[in-house]
C-alpha positions in Angstrom: -112.4 -77.5 -32.0 -108.5 -77.2 -32.2 -106.5 -80.1 -32.6 -104.9 -79.2 -29.3 -107.6 -80.4 -27.4 -108.1 -83.8 -26.6 -110.2 -85.4 -23.4 -108.8 -88.8 -23.9 -105.3 -87.0 -22.7 -107.3 -86.2 -19.3 -107.4 -88.8 -16.6 -110.7 -89.9 -15.4 -111.5 -87.4 -12.7 -110.2 -84.7 -15.4 -112.7 -86.1 -17.5 -115.3 -86.1 -15.5 -115.3 -82.3 -14.3 -114.7 -81.3 -18.3 -117.6 -83.4 -19.3 -120.1 -82.0 -16.4 -121.5 -78.8 -17.9 -124.9 -78.3 -16.2 -125.9 -77.3 -12.4 -123.5 -76.3 -9.9 -120.3 -78.1 -10.0 -117.4 -78.1 -7.3 -114.0 -79.5 -8.4 -111.9 -79.8 -5.7 -108.1 -79.3 -7.3 -105.4 -80.1 -5.0 -102.2 -79.0 -5.3 -100.7 -80.2 -8.5 -103.8 -81.7 -10.2 -103.4 -79.9 -13.4 -106.6 -77.4 -12.6 -106.1 -75.1 -15.3 -105.6 -77.7 -18.1 -108.7 -79.1 -16.7 -111.0 -75.7 -16.6 -109.7 -74.2 -19.9 -110.8 -78.0 -21.4 -114.0 -77.5 -19.8 -114.5 -74.3 -21.6 -113.4 -75.5 -25.1 -115.6 -78.8 -24.2 -118.7 -76.1 -23.7 -118.2 -74.8 -27.4 -117.5 -77.7 -29.0 -121.2 -78.7 -27.0 -122.8 -75.7 -28.9 -122.8 -73.4 -25.5 -122.6 -69.7 -27.0 -118.9 -68.5 -26.3 -120.6 -64.9 -25.6 -122.1 -66.5 -22.6 -119.2 -68.0 -20.9 -117.7 -66.0 -18.2 -114.6 -67.3 -16.3 -113.5 -65.4 -13.1 -109.6 -65.3 -11.4 -108.1 -63.3 -8.8 -105.2 -62.3 -11.1 -104.3 -60.6 -14.3 -101.4 -62.6 -14.9 -103.8 -66.1 -14.1 -106.8 -64.4 -16.4 -104.4 -64.3 -19.5 -103.0 -67.6 -18.9 -106.2 -69.1 -18.8 -107.7 -67.0 -21.9 -104.4 -68.0 -24.1 -104.6 -71.8 -23.3 -108.5 -71.3 -24.2 -107.7 -69.4 -27.5 -105.3 -72.2 -28.7 -108.4 -74.9 -28.0 -111.4 -72.9 -30.0 -111.7 -70.8 -33.0 -110.7 -67.1 -32.8 -113.8 -66.3 -33.3 -115.3 -68.1 -30.5 -112.0 -67.1 -28.2 -112.9 -63.6 -28.7 -116.9 -63.9 -28.0 -115.9 -65.2 -23.7 -114.9 -63.5 -20.8 -112.3 -64.2 -18.7 -111.1 -62.0 -16.2 -110.6 -60.7 -12.5 -113.5 -60.3 -10.7 -112.2 -56.3 -10.8 -112.3 -56.1 -14.2 -115.6 -57.5 -14.8 -117.2 -55.1 -12.1 -115.5 -52.2 -13.9 -117.4 -53.5 -17.4 -120.9 -53.6 -15.3 -120.3 -50.4 -13.6 -119.7 -48.5 -16.5 -122.6 -49.3 -17.9 -124.7 -49.0 -15.3 -123.5 -47.2 -12.2 -125.2 -43.9 -13.2 -128.3 -45.8 -11.1 -126.3 -44.7 -7.9 -125.8 -41.4 -8.8 -121.9 -41.5 -9.9 -120.5 -40.8 -13.5 -119.1 -43.5 -16.0 -115.9 -41.9 -16.2 -115.1 -42.6 -12.5 -111.4 -42.9 -11.7 -110.2 -46.0 -10.1 -108.1 -45.4 -6.8 -105.2 -47.6 -6.6 -103.2 -48.2 -3.4 -100.5 -45.3 -4.0 -103.6 -43.1 -4.1 -105.3 -44.3 -1.5 -102.5 -43.7 1.1 -102.0 -40.2 -0.2 -105.4 -39.2 0.3 -105.2 -40.8 3.7 -102.7 -39.3 4.7 -104.2 -35.9 4.1 -107.0 -37.1 6.1 -105.0 -38.3 8.9 -103.8 -34.9 9.3 -106.9 -33.1 9.1 -108.0 -34.9 12.0 -105.2 -34.9 14.6 -103.7 -38.5 13.2 -100.5 -36.9 13.0 -99.3 -37.1 16.7 -100.9 -40.2 17.4 -98.6 -41.7 14.1 -101.6 -43.4 12.8 -100.4 -44.8 9.7 -103.0 -45.1 6.3 -102.5 -48.8 5.8 -104.2 -49.2 9.5 -107.0 -47.0 8.0 -107.3 -49.1 4.9 -107.2 -52.3 6.9 -109.9 -51.5 8.9 -111.8 -49.8 6.3 -111.6 -53.2 4.0 -112.6 -55.2 6.9 -115.8 -53.7 7.7 -116.5 -53.2 4.1 -116.6 -56.5 2.6 -117.8 -57.8 5.5 -121.2 -55.8 5.1 -120.5 -53.8 7.8 -120.6 -49.8 8.5 -117.7 -47.7 9.0 -119.4 -46.9 12.2 -118.5 -50.3 13.7 -114.9 -49.6 14.2 -113.9 -49.2 17.2 -111.1 -47.1 17.3 -112.7 -43.2 16.9 -109.8 -41.5 14.9 -109.9 -44.5 12.5 -113.1 -44.8 12.1 -113.2 -40.8 11.5 -110.9 -40.5 9.2 -112.5 -43.8 7.4 -116.0 -41.7 6.7 -113.9 -38.4 5.6 -112.2 -40.4 3.0 -115.2 -41.9 1.9 -116.9 -38.9 1.8 -113.6 -37.8 -0.1 -113.4 -40.1 -3.2 -117.1 -40.1 -3.4 -117.0 -36.0 -4.4 -114.4 -36.7 -6.9 -116.4 -39.3 -8.5 -113.8 -42.4 -7.6 -113.9 -45.6 -6.1 -111.2 -47.8 -4.8 -110.9 -52.3 -5.0 -113.3 -52.6 -2.7 -115.6 -50.2 -4.0 -115.5 -52.1 -7.3 -117.2 -55.0 -5.7 -119.4 -53.5 -3.2 -120.9 -51.1 -5.5 -121.4 -53.6 -8.3 -122.7 -56.1 -6.1 -125.3 -53.1 -4.6 -126.2 -52.8 -8.3 -127.3 -56.3 -9.4 -128.8 -56.6 -6.0 -131.0 -54.1 -6.0 -131.7 -53.4 -9.7 -133.5 -56.4 -10.8 -133.5 -55.2 -14.7 -129.7 -54.9 -14.3 -129.4 -58.1 -12.4 -131.4 -59.6 -15.2 -129.5 -58.3 -18.2 -126.2 -59.5 -17.1 -127.6 -63.6 -16.0 -128.8 -63.1 -19.1 -125.5 -62.6 -20.8 -123.7 -65.3 -18.8 -124.9 -68.9 -19.5 -122.3 -70.4 -17.7 -120.2 -69.3 -15.1 -116.3 -70.9 -13.8 -114.5 -69.4 -10.8 -110.8 -70.2 -10.6 -108.8 -70.6 -6.7 -112.9 -70.4 -5.1 -111.5 -70.8 -1.6 -109.9 -67.4 -2.1 -113.5 -65.9 -2.1 -114.9 -63.5 0.4 -117.9 -63.1 1.5 -118.7 -60.2 -0.5 -117.8 -62.2 -3.7 -119.6 -65.3 -2.9 -123.2 -63.0 -3.0 -121.5 -61.2 -6.2 -121.8 -64.8 -7.6 -125.1 -65.2 -6.5 -126.6 -62.1 -8.2 -124.6 -63.3 -11.4 -125.6 -66.7 -11.4 -129.3 -67.5 -13.0 -131.8 -69.9 -11.8 -130.2 -73.3 -13.7 -127.0 -72.3 -11.2 -125.0 -73.7 -14.4 -121.8 -72.4 -12.1 -118.3 -74.4 -12.2 -116.1 -73.2 -9.3 -112.7 -74.3 -8.9 -110.5 -74.9 -5.7 -108.6 -76.5 -3.0 -109.8 -75.3 0.7 -106.3 -77.1 1.7 -104.6 -74.1 0.4 -107.0 -71.5 1.4 -104.4 -69.3 3.2 -105.5 -65.6 2.9 -108.2 -65.7 5.8 -106.2 -62.6 7.2 -107.3 -60.4 4.3 -110.7 -61.6 4.2 -111.1 -65.1 2.4 -113.6 -67.3 3.4 -112.9 -70.8 3.3 -116.7 -71.6 4.4 -117.6 -70.8 1.1 -115.8 -73.4 -0.5 -116.4 -75.8 2.8 -120.5 -75.0 2.5 -120.8 -74.6 -0.5 -124.0 -77.3 -1.2 -125.7 -74.3 0.9 -125.5 -71.5 -1.7 -125.6 -73.9 -4.6 -127.9 -77.0 -3.4 -126.7 -80.1 -5.0 -123.6 -79.6 -6.3 -121.7 -82.5 -8.2 -118.0 -82.4 -6.7 -115.4 -84.2 -8.5 -111.8 -84.4 -6.5 -108.2 -84.1 -8.8 -106.4 -86.2 -6.9 -103.5 -87.3 -9.1 -100.2 -84.8 -8.8 -98.0 -84.2 -11.3 -95.6 -81.8 -9.5 -94.4 -84.1 -6.7 -92.6 -86.8 -5.7 -94.3 -89.4 -3.8 -91.8 -88.8 -0.5 -92.9 -84.8 -0.7 -96.6 -85.7 -1.1 -96.5 -88.0 2.1 -95.7 -85.3 3.9 -97.7 -83.1 2.6 -100.5 -85.7 3.5 -99.8 -86.5 6.7 -99.1 -82.6 7.9 -102.7 -81.5 6.5 -105.0 -84.7 8.0 -104.5 -83.1 11.2 -106.8 -79.7 10.2 -110.4 -80.6 10.9 -113.7 -79.9 8.8 -111.5 -79.9 5.6 -112.8 -81.9 2.6 -111.2 -85.2 2.1 -108.6 -85.8 -0.2 -105.4 -87.6 -0.3 -103.4 -86.4 -3.1 -101.2 -89.4 -4.9 -98.0 -89.2 -7.4 -96.6 -91.7 -9.6 -93.6 -89.6 -9.4 -90.7 -92.0 -7.3 -88.5 -89.7 -6.7 -84.6 -90.5 -5.2 -84.3 -87.7 -2.4 -85.5 -88.3 0.7 -87.5 -84.8 2.6 -84.4 -83.5 4.9 -84.9 -81.6 8.1 -82.1 -80.1 9.5 -81.6 -78.6 13.1 -79.3 -75.6 13.1 -77.8 -73.7 15.9 -78.2 -70.5 14.5 -79.7 -67.9 11.7 -76.4 -67.8 10.2 -75.2 -71.4 9.6 -78.6 -72.0 8.3 -78.0 -69.2 5.3 -74.6 -70.4 4.9 -75.9 -73.9 4.4 -78.4 -73.3 2.3 -75.9 -71.2 0.2 -73.2 -74.2 0.2 -76.0 -76.5 -0.8 -77.4 -74.5 -3.7 -74.1 -74.4 -5.0 -73.2 -78.4 -4.9 -76.6 -79.1 -6.5 -75.4 -76.8 -9.3 -72.3 -78.1 -9.4 -73.1 -81.9 -9.7 -76.3 -81.9 -11.4 -76.1 -78.2 -13.7 -79.8 -76.8 -12.6 -80.0 -73.7 -13.6 -80.4 -71.2 -10.6 -84.1 -70.7 -11.4 -84.9 -74.5 -10.2 -83.7 -73.1 -7.0 -86.4 -71.4 -3.9 -85.9 -70.5 -0.4 -89.6 -70.2 1.6 -90.0 -67.6 4.6 -92.7 -67.4 6.6 -92.6 -63.7 6.5 -90.3 -61.4 4.4 -88.2 -60.1 7.5 -86.6 -63.8 8.0 -84.8 -63.5 4.1 -81.9 -60.9 5.4 -79.6 -63.3 6.0 -80.3 -65.8 3.4 -79.8 -62.5 0.6 -76.7 -61.2 2.3 -75.0 -65.2 2.0 -76.0 -65.1 -1.8 -74.7 -61.8 -2.1 -71.2 -63.0 -0.6 -71.3 -65.9 -2.9 -72.3 -63.8 -5.5 -75.0 -66.0 -6.7 -77.8 -64.3 -8.6 -81.0 -64.0 -7.3 -84.6 -62.7 -7.5 -86.3 -61.1 -4.5 -90.3 -60.9 -4.8 -91.5 -57.3 -3.9 -89.7 -55.0 -5.9 -90.8 -51.7 -6.5 -93.8 -51.5 -9.1 -93.4 -49.7 -12.3 -96.4 -47.6 -11.4 -95.3 -46.7 -8.5 -92.3 -44.4 -10.1 -92.5 -40.9 -10.1 -92.6 -40.1 -13.7 -95.3 -42.9 -14.2 -97.4 -41.4 -11.3 -96.7 -38.2 -12.8 -98.3 -39.1 -16.4 -100.8 -41.4 -15.0 -101.8 -38.5 -13.1 -102.2 -36.2 -15.8 -104.1 -38.7 -17.8 -106.5 -38.9 -15.2 -107.2 -35.2 -14.6 -107.8 -35.4 -18.3 -110.3 -37.9 -18.2 -111.8 -36.7 -14.7 -111.0 -33.5 -12.9 -112.8 -33.7 -9.9 -110.0 -36.1 -8.7 -108.1 -34.1 -6.5 -105.4 -36.4 -5.5 -104.4 -36.7 -9.0 -105.0 -32.9 -9.7 -102.9 -31.7 -7.1 -99.9 -34.0 -7.7 -99.7 -32.3 -11.1 -100.8 -29.0 -9.8 -96.9 -27.1 -9.7 -95.8 -30.5 -12.0 -93.8 -28.6 -13.8 -93.4 -26.0 -11.7 -96.0 -22.7 -12.7 -96.0 -20.6 -10.2 -99.0 -22.5 -8.0 -97.2 -22.5 -4.8 -97.8 -25.0 -2.1 -99.6 -22.3 0.1 -102.2 -21.7 -2.8 -102.6 -25.6 -3.0 -103.6 -25.6 0.4 -105.9 -22.3 0.9 -107.8 -24.6 -2.5 -108.1 -27.2 -0.7 -109.3 -25.4 2.8 -111.4 -23.0 0.1 -112.7 -26.4 -1.9 -113.8 -28.5 1.9 -115.8 -25.0 2.9 -117.8 -25.0 0.3 -118.5 -29.0 -0.6 -116.5 -28.6 -3.6 -113.8 -30.6 -5.8 -110.1 -28.6 -6.0 -111.2 -28.3 -9.9 -114.7 -26.3 -9.4 -112.6 -24.6 -6.9 -110.0 -23.4 -9.3 -112.3 -22.4 -11.9 -114.9 -20.3 -9.6 -114.4 -16.7 -9.9 -114.9 -16.0 -6.0 -112.0 -18.4 -5.4 -109.5 -16.4 -7.8 -110.5 -13.5 -6.4 -109.1 -13.8 -3.2 -105.5 -14.9 -5.1 -102.9 -12.3 -6.5 -102.7 -11.3 -9.7 -100.5 -13.1 -10.6 -101.1 -16.4 -8.7 -104.3 -16.2 -10.8 -102.7 -16.1 -14.0 -100.9 -19.1 -13.1 -104.0 -20.8 -12.4 -105.8 -19.8 -15.3 -103.0 -20.6 -17.4 -103.2 -24.3 -15.7 -107.2 -24.9 -16.1 -107.1 -23.5 -20.1 -104.4 -26.4 -20.2 -106.0 -29.1 -18.4 -109.7 -27.8 -21.0 -107.9 -27.7 -24.0 -106.3 -31.2 -23.8 -108.8 -33.1 -21.9 -111.2 -31.6 -25.5 -108.3 -33.1 -27.6 -108.4 -36.9 -25.2 -112.1 -37.0 -25.1 -113.1 -35.2 -28.9 -109.9 -35.9 -31.0 -109.3 -38.7 -33.4 -105.8 -38.7 -32.8 -103.7 -41.4 -31.2 -103.6 -40.9 -27.6 -99.6 -40.8 -27.8 -99.5 -38.4 -30.2 -101.6 -36.0 -27.7 -99.6 -37.2 -24.7 -96.7 -36.1 -26.7 -97.5 -32.7 -27.6 -98.6 -32.2 -23.5 -95.3 -33.2 -22.3 -93.6 -30.8 -24.8 -95.8 -28.3 -23.8 -95.6 -28.4 -20.4 -91.4 -29.5 -20.3 -92.0 -32.5 -18.1 -89.2 -34.0 -19.9 -86.8 -32.0 -19.7 -88.2 -30.9 -16.0 -87.6 -34.8 -14.9 -84.7 -35.4 -16.8 -83.0 -32.2 -14.7 -83.8 -33.4 -11.2 -82.1 -37.1 -12.3 -78.7 -37.6 -10.1 -77.1 -40.0 -12.6 -77.0 -41.0 -16.3 -78.7 -44.4 -15.7 -81.5 -42.9 -13.9 -82.2 -40.2 -16.8 -82.2 -43.2 -18.8 -84.2 -45.4 -17.1 -86.8 -42.4 -16.4 -87.0 -41.6 -20.4 -87.7 -45.9 -20.9 -90.4 -45.7 -18.5 -92.2 -42.7 -20.1 -91.7 -44.4 -23.0 -93.5 -47.6 -22.1 -96.5 -45.7 -21.0 -96.7 -43.7 -24.2 -96.1 -47.1 -26.2 -99.0 -48.5 -23.9 -101.1 -45.5 -25.4 -99.9 -46.0 -29.1 -100.6 -49.7 -28.7 -103.9 -49.3 -27.0 -105.7 -46.6 -29.2 -107.9 -47.0 -32.1 -111.2 -45.4 -33.3 -114.2 -45.7 -30.2 -111.5 -46.1 -27.8 -111.8 -44.0 -24.7 -109.1 -42.5 -22.1 -111.7 -43.8 -19.5 -111.1 -47.6 -20.8 -107.5 -47.4 -20.8 -107.0 -45.9 -17.5 -109.6 -48.1 -16.4 -107.7 -51.0 -17.8 -103.8 -49.5 -16.5 -105.1 -49.3 -13.0 -106.2 -52.7 -12.9 -103.5 -54.0 -14.0 -101.9 -52.7 -11.2 -103.2 -54.8 -9.1 -101.7 -57.6 -7.1 -99.2 -58.4 -10.3 -96.3 -56.2 -9.7 -94.0 -59.5 -9.2 -94.0 -61.2 -12.9 -91.4 -64.0 -11.5 -91.4 -64.9 -14.8 -89.8 -62.4 -16.0 -86.7 -62.2 -13.1 -83.3 -64.4 -13.2 -81.9 -65.9 -10.2 -82.6 -68.2 -7.0 -86.0 -67.1 -6.0 -86.6 -65.8 -2.4 -90.3 -65.5 -1.4 -93.0 -65.7 1.2 -95.0 -68.7 1.0 -98.1 -67.0 0.6 -96.5 -65.4 -2.5 -95.1 -68.9 -3.9 -98.8 -70.4 -4.4 -99.4 -71.5 -7.6 -95.5 -71.7 -8.3 -93.2 -74.8 -8.3 -90.0 -75.3 -8.4 -87.3 -78.2 -8.5 -85.8 -78.0 -5.5 -87.2 -75.9 -2.3 -85.9 -74.6 1.0 -88.5 -73.8 3.8 -86.7 -72.4 6.8 -87.2 -71.4 9.7 -89.7 -73.8 10.6 -90.2 -72.6 14.2 -92.9 -71.9 16.9 -94.0 -68.3 17.1 -92.8 -68.7 13.0 -94.7 -70.9 12.1 -97.5 -71.1 13.1 -97.2 -67.6 14.2 -97.4 -66.6 17.7 -100.4 -64.4 16.9 -102.3 -67.6 15.3 -100.7 -69.2 18.6 -102.3 -66.5 20.6 -105.5 -66.8 18.5 -106.1 -70.8 19.1 -106.0 -70.9 15.4 -103.8 -72.2 13.6 -105.3 -74.2 10.8 -104.9 -71.5 8.4 -100.4 -71.6 9.4 -101.1 -75.4 8.9 -102.2 -74.9 5.4 -99.5 -72.2 4.6 -96.9 -74.9 5.8 -98.4 -77.3 3.6 -98.6 -74.9 0.5 -95.1 -74.5 1.0 -94.1 -78.6 1.0 -96.5 -78.8 -2.4 -93.8 -76.3 -4.5 -91.2 -78.7 -4.0 -91.2 -80.8 -7.7 -88.1 -83.2 -6.8 -86.0 -81.7 -3.2 -87.3 -80.5 0.0 -85.2 -79.1 2.8 -86.6 -78.1 5.9 -84.5 -76.0 8.5 -85.6 -74.8 12.2 -82.7 -72.8 14.2 -81.9 -73.2 18.3 -81.3 -69.6 18.1 -82.4 -66.5 15.8 -82.1 -62.6 16.7 -85.6 -61.4 16.4 -86.1 -57.3 16.3 -82.8 -57.0 17.1 -82.2 -59.4 19.9 -81.3 -63.4 20.0 -83.8 -65.4 21.0 -84.1 -69.2 21.8 -85.7 -70.9 19.2 -87.7 -74.6 19.2 -89.1 -76.2 16.3 -92.9 -76.1 15.1 -95.2 -78.3 16.7 -96.0 -79.2 12.5 -93.1 -81.4 12.4 -94.3 -83.3 15.1 -97.3 -84.6 12.7 -95.3 -85.7 10.3 -94.2 -89.8 11.0 -90.5 -89.5 11.5 -90.1 -92.1 8.8 -90.9 -90.1 6.1 -88.3 -87.4 7.1 -84.3 -87.7 6.5 -83.7 -85.6 10.2 -79.9 -84.5 10.8 -78.2 -82.2 12.7 -75.7 -79.2 11.1 -73.1 -80.3 13.6 -73.0 -84.1 12.3 -72.9 -82.7 8.4 -70.0 -80.6 9.1 -68.2 -83.2 11.3 -68.5 -85.3 8.1 -67.6 -82.9 5.8 -64.4 -82.7 7.5 -64.0 -85.8 7.9 -64.1 -86.3 4.0 -61.9 -83.4 3.3 -59.3 -84.9 5.6 -59.5 -87.9 3.7 -58.8 -86.1 0.4 -55.9 -84.3 2.0 -54.3 -87.5 3.2 -54.8 -89.3 -0.1 -54.0 -86.3 -1.9 -50.5 -85.9 0.1 -49.8 -89.8 -0.5 -50.0 -89.4 -4.2 -47.8 -86.3 -4.0 -45.4 -88.9 -2.0 -45.1 -91.1 -4.4 -45.2 -88.7 -7.2 -41.7 -88.0 -6.2 -40.9 -91.3 -6.1 
């Protein structure tokens, strides 16, 4: 055991969690209670007690969380043990399982994984084919409905909207024909595989003797079913989470998984982590008072030894412009007084649309800020092009990727030819690739087009063979492909500025470096593509890599912490959201507010406005009903006008004394 692990450094509840290794265990980890440290210490303790590290599986929801947990665990165990254990996301685990056994479901092992942008591109085509363009059906609406029914174990036929149902059916057929799967498929197919094939289920149950699931309150019914297939008869499963921080019901998370854990895994040991190491008592008192109003929660009360010097403030604002100016002025004042770096400050919103006034105020004051939600690296044109080339080398039947590069750079295959190939492939039940290779199809094209198509299929076949059979580094092969297609010249020729050109060249270099670093004998292009595809899943915004004041939604802020937090727009219709009020379900909104409050380490300010412009229209606002659930003695309430009057009075006094001093100096 490495020296960095010491059980004596843990509090009593954490020690119990670390030492309870058998049977089902439910660790209720409140905000800021040292959850990650407890989980990683528990994993290290398993190794210390002789449990084979190869049998240890820990599941998280994001690559960032998996990497952090793996790094921490690696610091506590031997290098050999760290390499043997599996710490990854649900989706990564599913890829590992499917790569071995998806053949049982009729797929080939080199399946392509469709990302969000891939899905959107395919759905746009299908919507136009099925007349959805006239009704302005958006791909997002189809994806939302499709994901909802599939994750709930329903059929596409259960979608009430006929057009969405028709497009969703066409989408399912299209990706299946291309030997492709999407992120929902990864979970659905793995669960189906394990549930219906006892030998495969037993193989993975034998492989993993101890399973840990982080952020368990965020699991949906499908993930719970998958977990039950993976957990063997001994029920050596540990789940870690906090029902008070369950804020993703809108995307399928089932809070019942944690509230009714005993129904799935009988007689668990339930351990509560309630010692908060993040927030001051003042902040926790407000958080505890608020969340106590949620019915059906697992009882727990966070406590802190950290006695703060700042009260929690609530400020009534006349309008959103005053709200923005006040916050920016306050940030500047705090920075001047205490020398805090900009990164210490965070401004939290219920929705991104609320951020614009604050963003404008920060710009006017020339304060650096980081806005979560910038364009993903993988959404850049040059990256999508190169990844599409690699995807086609690995699986030519992936129509969407093939069509992206068919005439990129231009090689004499027109959009009319592409449309003809799509129609022909649909009529004959073939992929576009198979169509391009079909002599009957080629016979219907002009000689010039035939020559262009033949040159393209020869290029793909030749380089595809290089990637699959060659012992050379993948980066070298990609360089040759780019040189032969003159891709670099193509992408830089279309740049409007030198800065844009440099950015695109750097991006292309990043892909080459990733290939170069990844490659070693025995590694496949299929594995590389799976890795970078999974890397795109929910990790595009790595906040630690950005600088400045943080502007972020409450949903995105979960898991983060800041010295000073401003919660803006605490108003009826915003927090709680109007939709939840109409549905008579505000519990999740209250949990979201609780998550926002508990991001603050030392200083918390909440604001609401009398008037706010919503969708271009000035609208009267009223303070959130949630604020009435917090005892007034826990909050310092102020009005914006009173604060401004005090500041003016102070300025007048300062001006008077300065004038008096000047007069005396003249004498």
